[in-house]
PALUM-841806 format. One record per atom (N, C-alpha, C): residue number from 1; atom name; x, y, z. Coordinates in pm, whole numbers, plus 32768, in hexadecimal, padded with zeros to 4 digits. Atoms other than C-alpha are relative to their C-alpha. Layout:
 pos site   c1   c2   c3
 NUM   CA    X    Y    Z
...
This chain:
 pos site   c1   c2   c3
   1    N 807C 7FF6 805C
   1   CA B3C3 A751 D664
   1    C 7FAF 806B 8035
   2    N 804B 7F9E 7FC0
   2   CA B307 A81F D760
   2    C 803A 8091 7FEE
   3    N 7FC2 7F78 8019
   3   CA B401 A93A D73D
   3    C 7FF4 8035 7F75
   4    N 800F 7FD7 808D
   4   CA B3E6 A942 D5C2
   4    C 7F72 802E 7FEA
   5    N 808F 7FD7 8008
   5   CA B26A A950 D5DA
   5    C 7FE9 8087 803A
   6    N 8007 7F81 7FC6
   6   CA B287 AA73 D6CC
   6    C 8034 8067 7FAD
   7    N 7FC2 7F9E 804C
   7   CA B373 AB29 D5F3
   7    C 7FAB 801D 7F7F
   8    N 8059 7FED 8074
   8   CA B28E AAF8 D4C9
   8    C 7F8F 8050 8018
   9    N 8072 7FB5 7FDF
   9   CA B16A AB76 D57F
   9    C 801F 8094 8019
  10    N 7FDA 7F74 7FED
  10   CA B228 ACAB D5F0
  10    C 8015 8050 7F7E
  11    N 7FE9 7FBB 8093
  11   CA B295 ACF6 D47F
  11    C 7F7D 8020 7FC5
  12    N 8090 7FEB 803B
  12   CA B128 ACCD D40A
  12    C 7FC1 8076 804C
  13    N 8045 7F98 7FB9
  13   CA B0B0 ADAF D51A
  13    C 8038 8087 7FDB
  14    N 7FC3 7F87 8026
  14   CA B1AE AEB5 D4C5
  14    C 7FD1 8036 7F74
  15    N 802D 7FDC 8092
  15   CA B154 AEA5 D354
  15    C 7F72 803E 8001
  16    N 8088 7FD5 8002
  16   CA AFE3 AEC5 D39C
  16    C 7FEF 808A 8043
  17    N 8002 7F80 7FC6
  17   CA B018 AFEC D484
  17    C 802F 806B 7F9E
  18    N 7FC7 7FA4 8061
  18   CA B0E6 B09A D37A
  18    C 7F97 8018 7F93
  19    N 8066 7FED 806D
  19   CA AFDE B05E D273
  19    C 7F8E 8057 802D
  20    N 8074 7FAF 7FC5
  20   CA AED3 B0E8 D35A
  20    C 8024 8098 8001
  21    N 7FD3 7F75 7FF1
  21   CA AF9F B224 D39A
  21    C 8005 803F 7F74
  22    N 7FFA 7FCE 808C
  22   CA AFD4 B24A D222
  22    C 7F81 8025 7FCB
  23    N 8087 7FE6 802F
  23   CA AE6A B22A D1DC
  23    C 7FBE 807C 8044
  24    N 8031 7F8C 7FB7
  24   CA AE1E B333 D2E9
  24    C 8034 8076 7FC7
  25    N 7FBA 7F8D 8039
  25   CA AF1D B420 D254
  25    C 7FCA 801E 7F76
  26    N 803F 7FF0 8086
  26   CA AE8E B3E2 D0F6
  26    C 7F79 8042 800B
  27    N 8083 7FC8 7FEA
  27   CA AD33 B42E D17A
  27    C 8006 8090 8021
  28    N 7FEB 7F72 7FD2
  28   CA ADAD B56F D221
  28    C 8029 8051 7F8B
  29    N 7FCB 7FB0 806E
  29   CA AE5D B5DE D0EE
  29    C 7F93 8011 7F9A
  30    N 806E 7FFA 8060
  30   CA AD2C B58E D01E
  30    C 7F94 8063 802E
  31    N 8062 7FA3 7FBE
  31   CA AC4A B658 D10B
  31    C 802F 8091 7FFF
  32    N 7FCE 7F76 7FF7
  32   CA AD2E B78D D118
  32    C 7FD3 8055 7F8D
  33    N 802A 7FAB 806E
  33   CA ACE8 B80D CFB4
  33    C 7F6F 801C 800C
  34    N 8090 7FED 7FF4
  34   CA AB75 B7E6 CFF6
  34    C 7FDA 8068 805A
  35    N 8014 7F9F 7F9E
  35   CA AB87 B8BA D126
  35    C 802B 8085 7FCC
  36    N 7FCC 7F85 803C
  36   CA AC53 B9C9 D078
  36    C 7FA3 8031 7F91
  37    N 805D 7FD9 806F
  37   CA AB67 B9C3 CF4F
  37    C 7F80 8044 803E
  38    N 807A 7FC5 7FCB
  38   CA AA3C BA04 D02D
  38    C 8021 8085 8038
  39    N 7FDD 7F73 7FD4
  39   CA AAF6 BB30 D0CE
  39    C 8006 805D 7F8F
  40    N 7FFB 7FB2 8078
  40   CA AB34 BBB5 CF75
  40    C 7F77 8020 7FCC
  41    N 8092 7FE8 8027
  41   CA A9BE BB85 CF15
  41    C 7FC7 8066 8058
  42    N 8040 7F9E 7F9E
  42   CA A956 BC43 D04F
  42    C 8031 8089 7FE5
  43    N 7FC1 7F7E 801B
  43   CA AA48 BD57 CFF5
  43    C 7FC6 8042 7F83
  44    N 8034 7FCA 8084
  44   CA A9C5 BD69 CE90
  44    C 7F6F 8030 8017
  45    N 8085 7FD9 7FE2
  45   CA A861 BD7E CF1A
  45    C 7FFB 8087 8042
  46    N 7FF9 7F75 7FC6
  46   CA A8C6 BEA9 CFF5
  46    C 8022 8066 7FA3
  47    N 7FCF 7F9A 8062
  47   CA A971 BF56 CED8
  47    C 7F83 801F 7FA1
  48    N 8070 7FEC 8056
  48   CA A833 BF1B CE01
  48    C 7F95 805F 803F
  49    N 8063 7FAD 7FB5
  49   CA A757 BFB4 CF13
  49    C 802B 8094 8005
  50    N 7FC5 7F75 7FFD
  50   CA A845 C0DF CF33
  50    C 7FEA 8044 7F76
  51    N 800E 7FCE 8087
  51   CA A83C C10F CDB5
  51    C 7F71 8022 7FE1
  52    N 808F 7FEF 8011
  52   CA A6C1 C0F2 CDB7
  52    C 7FDA 8084 8043
  53    N 801D 7F8C 7FB5
  53   CA A6AC C1FA CEC6
  53    C 8037 8088 7FB8
  54    N 7FCF 7F8C 8047
  54   CA A793 C2E1 CE04
  54    C 7FB9 802C 7F87
  55    N 8056 7FE4 8080
  55   CA A6C6 C2BD CCC0
  55    C 7F81 8049 802A
  56    N 807F 7FC5 7FD3
  56   CA A583 C308 CD83
  56    C 8015 8091 802A
  57    N 7FEF 7F73 7FD5
  57   CA A61C C443 CE28
  57    C 8026 8051 7F89
  58    N 7FE5 7FB9 8084
  58   CA A6A5 C4A9 CCCD
  58    C 7F85 8025 7FBA
  59    N 807F 7FE2 8049
  59   CA A548 C48C CC3B
  59    C 7FB6 8065 804D
  60    N 8043 7F9B 7FAF
  60   CA A4B7 C553 CD5D
  60    C 803B 808C 7FE7
  61    N 7FBA 7F7D 800F
  61   CA A5BC C662 CD2E
  61    C 7FDC 8030 7F72
  62    N 8024 7FD7 808A
  62   CA A572 C667 CBB5
  62    C 7F70 803F 7FFD
  63    N 808B 7FD2 7FFE
  63   CA A3F4 C68B CBFA
  63    C 8003 808D 8043
  64    N 7FF7 7F81 7FB6
  64   CA A447 C7A7 CCEC
  64    C 8034 806C 7FA4
  65    N 7FC8 7FA5 805E
  65   CA A520 C854 CBEC
  65    C 7FA6 8025 7F95
  66    N 8061 7FE5 8067
  66   CA A41C C82F CAE4
  66    C 7F93 805B 8027
  67    N 806E 7FAD 7FC8
  67   CA A310 C8C2 CBC0
  67    C 8030 8096 800B
  68    N 7FCB 7F75 7FF4
  68   CA A3F6 C9F2 CC01
  68    C 800B 803B 7F7C
  69    N 7FF1 7FC9 8089
  69   CA A428 CA1E CA8F
  69    C 7F7D 8024 7FC4
  70    N 8086 7FE7 803C
  70   CA A2B4 CA11 CA49
  70    C 7FBC 807B 803C
  71    N 8046 7F91 7FBD
  71   CA A251 CB20 CB48
  71    C 8019 8082 7FB6
  72    N 7FFD 7F7F 8047
  72   CA A2E2 CC45 CA81
  72    C 7FA8 8006 7F88
  73    N 8057 8007 8079
  73   CA A213 CBD0 C94A
  73    C 7F75 801F 8032
  74    N 807C 7FE5 7FCB
  74   CA A0DF CBD3 CA24
  74    C 7FE4 8090 8021
  75    N 8005 7F75 7FDD
  75   CA A12F CD29 CAA2
  75    C 7FF6 805A 7F84
  76    N 8003 7FB8 8089
  76   CA A164 CDA7 C939
  76    C 7F6E 7FFE 7FD2
  77    N 8087 800F 802F
  77   CA A00A CD1A C8E1
  77    C 7FA3 8060 804C
  78    N 8057 7FB1 7FB1
  78   CA 9F66 CDD3 CA06
  78    C 801E 8093 7FD6
  79    N 7FE5 7F69 8022
  79   CA A012 CF1E C9A0
  79    C 7FBA 8015 7F77
  80    N 8042 7FEA 8083
  80   CA 9F8F CEEC C838
  80    C 7F63 8006 800A
  81    N 8089 7FFE 7FE5
  81   CA 9E33 CEAC C8BB
  81    C 7FD1 808B 8034
  82    N 801D 7F7C 7FC8
  82   CA 9E3D CFF5 C97F
  82    C 800B 806F 7F93
  83    N 7FE7 7F9F 8067
  83   CA 9EC4 D0C0 C858
  83    C 7FBE 7FD4 7F85
  84    N 8043 803A 8072
  84   CA 9DB7 D060 C763
  84    C 8005 8052 7F7E
  85    N 7FE7 7FAF 8070
  85   CA 9DFB D188 C683
  85    C 8095 8004 7FE9
  86    N 7F76 8012 800B
  86   CA 9F4D D137 C5F7
  86    C 8021 8011 7F67
  87    N 7FD1 7FE7 807C
  87   CA A014 D19F C4CB
  87    C 803F 7F80 7FBD
  88    N 7FC5 807C 804A
  88   CA A066 D080 C3CF
  88    C 807F 802F 7FB9
  89    N 7F82 7FE0 803F
  89   CA A1AA D068 C317
  89    C 7FF8 8059 7F85
  90    N 8016 7FB1 807D
  90   CA A119 D118 C1E6
  90    C 7FF1 8092 8021
  91    N 8017 7F79 7FDB
  91   CA A0ED D257 C2B5
  91    C 7F6C 8028 8004
  92    N 8091 7FE8 7FF9
  92   CA 9F74 D233 C2C5
  92    C 7FCA 7FEB 8093
  93    N 803E 8008 7F7F
  93   CA 9E89 D257 C3F2
  93    C 7F80 7FAE 7FF1
  94    N 8080 804B 7FF5
  94   CA 9D77 D15E C452
  94    C 7FB1 8046 8066
  95    N 8063 7FC3 7F97
  95   CA 9C69 D233 C4F2
  95    C 7F94 7F9F 8013
  96    N 8069 805C 7FD9
  96   CA 9B32 D19C C58D
  96    C 7F7D 8044 7FEB
  97    N 808E 7FCC 8007
  97   CA 99C1 D1C6 C549
  97    C 7FBD 7FC5 807C
  98    N 803C 8020 7F7A
  98   CA 991F D1C2 C6A7
  98    C 7F6E 800D 8002
  99    N 8084 7FEB 7FD2
  99   CA 97CB D187 C726
  99    C 7FEC 7FCB 8091
 100    N 8015 8029 7F76
 100   CA 9725 D121 C870
 100    C 7F9B 7F96 800D
 101    N 805D 8078 7FE3
 101   CA 9669 CFF8 C90B
 101    C 7F78 8037 8022
 102    N 8081 7FD7 7FE4
 102   CA 94F2 D020 C90E
 102    C 7FD5 7FDD 8093
 103    N 8025 802F 7F78
 103   CA 94E5 CF67 CA60
 103    C 8051 804A 8066
 104    N 7FB3 7FB0 7FA7
 104   CA 95F9 D035 CAF7
 104    C 8041 8074 7FA4
 105    N 7FD8 7F94 8056
 105   CA 9619 D189 CA49
 105    C 8085 803F 8016
 106    N 7F7E 7FCD 7FE3
 106   CA 9761 D1D4 CAEE
 106    C 806D 7FA0 7FCF
 107    N 7FA5 8067 8030
 107   CA 9805 D098 CA61
 107    C 8025 801F 7F6B
 108    N 7FD8 7FE5 8092
 108   CA 98C6 D100 C925
 108    C 8024 7F7D 7FB9
 109    N 7FE5 8077 8056
 109   CA 98DE D00A C806
 109    C 8049 8030 7F82
 110    N 7FC0 7FDE 807E
 110   CA 99C8 D00D C6E1
 110    C 7FB7 7FAC 7F93
 111    N 8053 803C 8066
 111   CA 98E7 CFD7 C5BB
 111    C 8051 7FDC 7F80
 112    N 7FB0 801C 807F
 112   CA 99EC CFE7 C4A2
 112    C 808A 804B 800D
 113    N 7F85 7FC4 8016
 113   CA 9B55 D035 C458
 113    C 7FFC 8051 7F7E
 114    N 7FF6 7FA2 807B
 114   CA 9B85 D15D C372
 114    C 8089 8000 7FCB
 115    N 7F76 8014 8033
 115   CA 9CB6 D10E C29A
 115    C 8025 8068 7F9E
 116    N 7FC4 7FB1 806F
 116   CA 9D97 D1C0 C1A4
 116    C 7FF2 809C 8011
 117    N 7FFC 7F63 7FDE
 117   CA 9DA4 D31A C24F
 117    C 8095 801B 8012
 118    N 7F6D 7FE2 8005
 118   CA 9EFB D3A4 C200
 118    C 8023 805B 8073
 119    N 7FD1 7FB6 7F84
 119   CA 9FB7 D41D C333
 119    C 8021 809A 7FD9
 120    N 7FD1 7F7D 8029
 120   CA A03F D550 C26D
 120    C 7F91 8053 7FB7
 121    N 8068 7FB4 8040
 121   CA 9EEE D5B1 C1DD
 121    C 7FD3 8078 8056
 122    N 8036 7F8F 7FB7
 122   CA 9E3F D6F3 C246
 122    C 7F97 7FD6 8064
 123    N 805F 801D 7F9B
 123   CA 9D67 D6FE C376
 123    C 7F76 7FFF 7FC7
 124    N 8089 7FF5 8043
 124   CA 9C38 D765 C29A
 124    C 7FE8 7F79 7FBB
 125    N 801E 807B 8048
 125   CA 9C66 D62A C1C4
 125    C 7FE7 7F8A 8063
 126    N 8015 8067 7F9C
 126   CA 9C7B D551 C2FB
 126    C 7F78 8004 803B
 127    N 8083 7FEA 7FC4
 127   CA 9B3D D5E8 C38D
 127    C 7F9C 7FD1 7F96
 128    N 805E 8028 8068
 128   CA 9A88 D5B9 C23D
 128    C 7FFC 7F6A 7FEC
 129    N 8008 8098 800E
 129   CA 9AEF D448 C233
 129    C 7FAC 7FC9 8071
 130    N 8054 802F 7F89
 130   CA 9A4D D416 C38C
 130    C 7F6C 8025 7FE1
 131    N 808E 7FD8 801C
 131   CA 9910 D4D9 C31C
 131    C 7FC4 7FA1 7F8B
 132    N 8031 8057 806A
 132   CA 98F6 D3FF C1DE
 132    C 7FE4 7F73 803F
 133    N 801F 807E 7FCB
 133   CA 9910 D2C1 C2B0
 133    C 7F86 8001 805D
 134    N 8086 7FF1 7FB3
 134   CA 97FD D33E C3A3
 134    C 7F88 7FFB 7FA7
 135    N 8067 7FFC 8055
 135   CA 9725 D380 C279
 135    C 7FDD 7F77 7FC0
 136    N 8012 8076 8052
 136   CA 9757 D243 C1B6
 136    C 7FFC 7F7A 8052
 137    N 7FF2 8081 7FB7
 137   CA 97B5 D13D C2BD
 137    C 7FA8 8000 8079
 138    N 8058 7FFE 7F84
 138   CA 96D6 D1B1 C3EA
 138    C 7F75 8024 7FDC
 139    N 808B 7FCA 8021
 139   CA 95AD D280 C37B
 139    C 7FBE 7FB7 7F89
 140    N 8027 8047 8075
 140   CA 959D D1E1 C224
 140    C 7F78 803E 7FC8
 141    N 8075 7FAF 8034
 141   CA 94A5 D2F0 C1AE
 141    C 802D 8065 7FA4
 142    N 7FD2 7FA2 806D
 142   CA 94D3 D3A3 C063
 142    C 7FC8 8090 801B
 143    N 803C 7F79 7FEE
 143   CA 93F0 D4BE C0E0
 143    C 804E 804F 8063
 144    N 7FC0 7FB6 7F9A
 144   CA 94C8 D51B C206
 144    C 8086 8034 7FC0
 145    N 7F87 7FC5 8031
 145   CA 95E9 D609 C1BC
 145    C 8045 8045 807D
 146    N 7FB4 7FCD 7F8C
 146   CA 96F4 D65E C2B9
 146    C 8084 803B 7FC5
 147    N 7F92 7FBB 8040
 147   CA 97F5 D763 C25C
 147    C 8060 8041 8066
 148    N 7F9C 7FBB 7FB2
 148   CA 9939 D7FC C2E7
 148    C 7FF0 8093 7FE5
 149    N 800D 7F6D 8009
 149   CA 990A D970 C324
 149    C 8084 8043 8015
 150    N 7F85 7FBF 7FE7
 150   CA 9A53 D9D8 C3BC
 150    C 804D 7FBC 8070
 151    N 7FAA 803A 7F94
 151   CA 9B76 D985 C4A5
 151    C 8047 807E 8036
 152    N 7FC1 7F82 7FCB
 152   CA 9BDA DAA5 C586
 152    C 8030 7FE1 808E
 153    N 7FC5 8017 7F7D
 153   CA 9CBF DA8B C6BA
 153    C 7FE5 7F71 8035
 154    N 800D 808D 7FD7
 154   CA 9C9D D915 C6BD
 154    C 7F6C 7FCD 8010
 155    N 8093 8021 7FF1
 155   CA 9B19 D920 C6B9
 155    C 7FCD 7FED 7F77
 156    N 8038 801C 807D
 156   CA 9A74 D875 C593
 156    C 7F66 8014 8004
 157    N 808A 7FE7 8009
 157   CA 9920 D8F9 C52F
 157    C 7FCB 7FB2 7F8B
 158    N 8039 8045 806F
 158   CA 9841 D814 C462
 158    C 7F6B 802B 7FF7
 159    N 8084 7FD0 801F
 159   CA 96EA D857 C3C6
 159    C 7FAC 7F85 7FDC
 160    N 8066 8065 8029
 160   CA 95C0 D760 C3C0
 160    C 7F9F 8042 7FA5
 161    N 804E 7FB5 8064
 161   CA 9518 D7D0 C27F
 161    C 7F75 7FB8 7FF5
 162    N 8089 8028 800D
 162   CA 939D D7B2 C264
 162    C 7FCC 7FBC 807F
 163    N 8037 8034 7F81
 163   CA 92FC D797 C3B7
 163    C 7F9E 7F93 7FF5
 164    N 8061 8068 8015
 164   CA 91DC D6C4 C33E
 164    C 8038 7F79 7FD9
 165    N 7FB7 807C 8021
 165   CA 92C7 D5C4 C2A8
 165    C 8042 7FB5 8073
 166    N 7FBB 8038 7F87
 166   CA 9381 D59B C3EF
 166    C 7F9E 7FDE 806F
 167    N 805B 800B 7F8D
 167   CA 924B D5A1 C4CD
 167    C 7FE2 7F6A 801E
 168    N 801E 809A 7FED
 168   CA 920A D424 C499
 168    C 806A 7FBD 8052
 169    N 7F90 8036 7FB7
 169   CA 935C D3E1 C531
 169    C 8009 8022 8093
 170    N 7FF4 7FCF 7F6D
 170   CA 931B D49D C677
 170    C 7F72 7FFA 8040
 171    N 8081 8009 7FC2
 171   CA 91B7 D437 C6C4
 171    C 7FF3 7FB9 8085
 172    N 8006 8047 7F81
 172   CA 91CA D330 C7CF
 172    C 806C 802D 8060
 173    N 7FA1 7FD6 7FA0
 173   CA 926F D37E C916
 173    C 8088 7FB4 7FFE
 174    N 7F86 804B 8001
 174   CA 9370 D266 C910
 174    C 8048 8015 7F77
 175    N 7FBE 7FF7 807A
 175   CA 93A6 D26D C7A0
 175    C 803A 808B 7FDA
 176    N 7FD6 7F79 8019
 176   CA 93C7 D3E5 C78D
 176    C 8088 8023 8045
 177    N 7F8A 7FEE 7FAF
 177   CA 94C2 D3E9 C8AC
 177    C 8081 7FB7 7FC3
 178    N 7F96 804E 803C
 178   CA 958F D2D3 C811
 178    C 8036 803E 7F79
 179    N 7FD9 7FC6 8085
 179   CA 959E D37B C6B5
 179    C 804E 8087 801A
 180    N 7FB4 7F89 7FE6
 180   CA 960C D4BA C750
 180    C 8090 7FE3 8032
 181    N 7F7E 8024 7FCB
 181   CA 9725 D414 C818
 181    C 8052 7FC1 7F91
 182    N 7FA8 803B 8069
 182   CA 978E D34E C6DC
 182    C 8044 806D 7FAD
 183    N 7FC1 7F9A 804B
 183   CA 97C8 D489 C614
 183    C 8076 8040 804F
 184    N 7F99 7FB8 7FA9
 184   CA 9889 D537 C72F
 184    C 8072 7FA9 8019
 185    N 7F96 805C 7FDF
 185   CA 9957 D404 C796
 185    C 805A 7FE2 7F8B
 186    N 7FB3 8023 8076
 186   CA 99BB D3AF C635
 186    C 8056 8077 7FD3
 187    N 7FB4 7F86 8024
 187   CA 9A2D D513 C5F4
 187    C 8072 801E 8060
 188    N 7F9C 7FE4 7FA2
 188   CA 9AEB D536 C73A
 188    C 8075 7F9E 8000
 189    N 7F92 8068 7FFA
 189   CA 9BB8 D3EF C713
 189    C 8057 800A 807B
 190    N 7FB4 7FF1 7F7B
 190   CA 9C1A D3F4 C882
 190    C 8079 7F9D 800E
 191    N 7F93 805B 7FF4
 191   CA 9CFC D2C6 C856
 191    C 8079 801F 7FAC
 192    N 7F8E 7FD5 805A
 192   CA 9DD2 D36E C74A
 192    C 8061 8056 804A
 193    N 7F9E 7FB7 7FB9
 193   CA 9F17 D3E8 C7DB
 193    C 804F 806C 7FB4
 194    N 7FB9 7F9C 8058
 194   CA 9F87 D4BA C6B7
 194    C 7FBA 8089 8013
 195    N 803C 7F77 7FFA
 195   CA 9F3A D632 C684
 195    C 7F76 7FFB 7FCB
 196    N 8089 8004 8021
 196   CA 9DC4 D65A C67E
 196    C 7FB2 8072 8033
 197    N 804D 7F91 7FDC
 197   CA 9CA2 D73C C6BE
 197    C 7FE1 8005 8095
 198    N 801A 7FF1 7F6D
 198   CA 9C33 D7BD C814
 198    C 7F6A 7FE8 801B
 199    N 808B 8011 7FE7
 199   CA 9AB9 D7B6 C7E8
 199    C 7FAF 8005 7F7E
 200    N 8060 8007 806F
 200   CA 9983 D79B C705
 200    C 7F8C 805A 801B
 201    N 807E 7FAC 7FFB
 201   CA 9873 D8A1 C6CE
 201    C 7FA4 7FD8 7F8E
 202    N 8061 8030 806B
 202   CA 9736 D831 C615
 202    C 7F92 8064 7FE9
 203    N 806D 7FA4 802B
 203   CA 964E D913 C555
 203    C 7F93 7FB5 7FB6
 204    N 806B 8030 8049
 204   CA 9500 D8C7 C4BC
 204    C 7FC4 806D 7F98
 205    N 801E 7FA0 806E
 205   CA 94BA D96C C36E
 205    C 8054 8080 8016
 206    N 7FA6 7F89 7FEE
 206   CA 95E3 DA54 C3BC
 206    C 7FE5 8058 8076
 207    N 801A 7FAE 7F8F
 207   CA 9556 DAD1 C4FF
 207    C 8011 7FAA 8087
 208    N 7FF5 8044 7F7E
 208   CA 958C DA87 C670
 208    C 7F7A 7FFF 803D
 209    N 8082 800A 7FCC
 209   CA 943A DA0E C6D3
 209    C 7FD9 7F7A 802F
 210    N 802F 8087 7FCA
 210   CA 937D D901 C78F
 210    C 7F7B 7FDC 7FC0
 211    N 8079 8023 804A
 211   CA 9282 D85A C6B4
 211    C 7FD6 7F6F 801D
 212    N 8018 808E 7FE1
 212   CA 9295 D6E8 C725
 212    C 7FEE 7FF1 8094
 213    N 801F 8013 7F76
 213   CA 91F6 D67A C866
 213    C 8064 7FA6 804B
 214    N 7FAD 8065 7FBB
 214   CA 92E8 D557 C8AC
 214    C 808C 8009 7FE2
 215    N 7F71 7FE6 801E
 215   CA 9430 D5EB C831
 215    C 801F 808F 800D
 216    N 7FD7 7F75 7FE8
 216   CA 94C9 D728 C8B3
 216    C 8085 8020 7FC5
 217    N 7F81 7FD4 8038
 217   CA 95CD D7DC C7E4
 217    C 801B 8096 8024
 218    N 7FF4 7F77 7FDA
 218   CA 95C7 D925 C8A2
 218    C 8090 8021 802B
 219    N 7F75 7FEA 7FD5
 219   CA 9720 D903 C937
 219    C 806D 7FC2 7FA4
 220    N 7F93 8033 804F
 220   CA 9875 D8BA C8A9
 220    C 8035 7F81 8048
 221    N 7FD5 8079 7FBD
 221   CA 98E9 D754 C8EB
 221    C 8097 7FF5 7FF5
 222    N 7F6D 8004 7FFD
 222   CA 9A56 D745 C95B
 222    C 8037 7F75 8013
 223    N 7FB5 807C 7FFE
 223   CA 9B53 D632 C942
 223    C 8025 7FDE 8095
């Protein structure tokens, strides 16, 4: 009887140990996929970080490329600002009506654009267009008359008709000086790169004379 009980106990012990081992193996097999899944998740995170860095680097490169493309446009704009007298597609020239700052008489100011001057027009007609703008847009005085007398060897001679009518425009020291420079600078068009005159000679009532205290026209004004 004792032997049978011992054998039964041994069998039960063996069965229990076997079940325990099976449970451990099941637990191990259950945990393995979990561990592998965590490894894959970590790998995916690394790949996402790498992709993110590649996108950021790509965006930086695109910004750099765009800046490089924008620089030539800015340079072109600077060139256009320097060459303010430019021919438009219609073959016309945009000249400038210049004057000067009363606070700084050496500071030139563009008062107005003079449009619709044909590039192929005669030099006389171009000069007359500038004289007309000076009279109407700057002096705005019906009594003043400014005429083109001649163009010889690149020197334009103009005549201020009626000394008394012009005297009011050359009375004050600052005003007289600015008005004189306005006439000269507008006719010389120093920013125009095309074929143009060399200088301006100004007569008063057809004579080379000094009659205004604050504006000297004794010498020829060269470009």
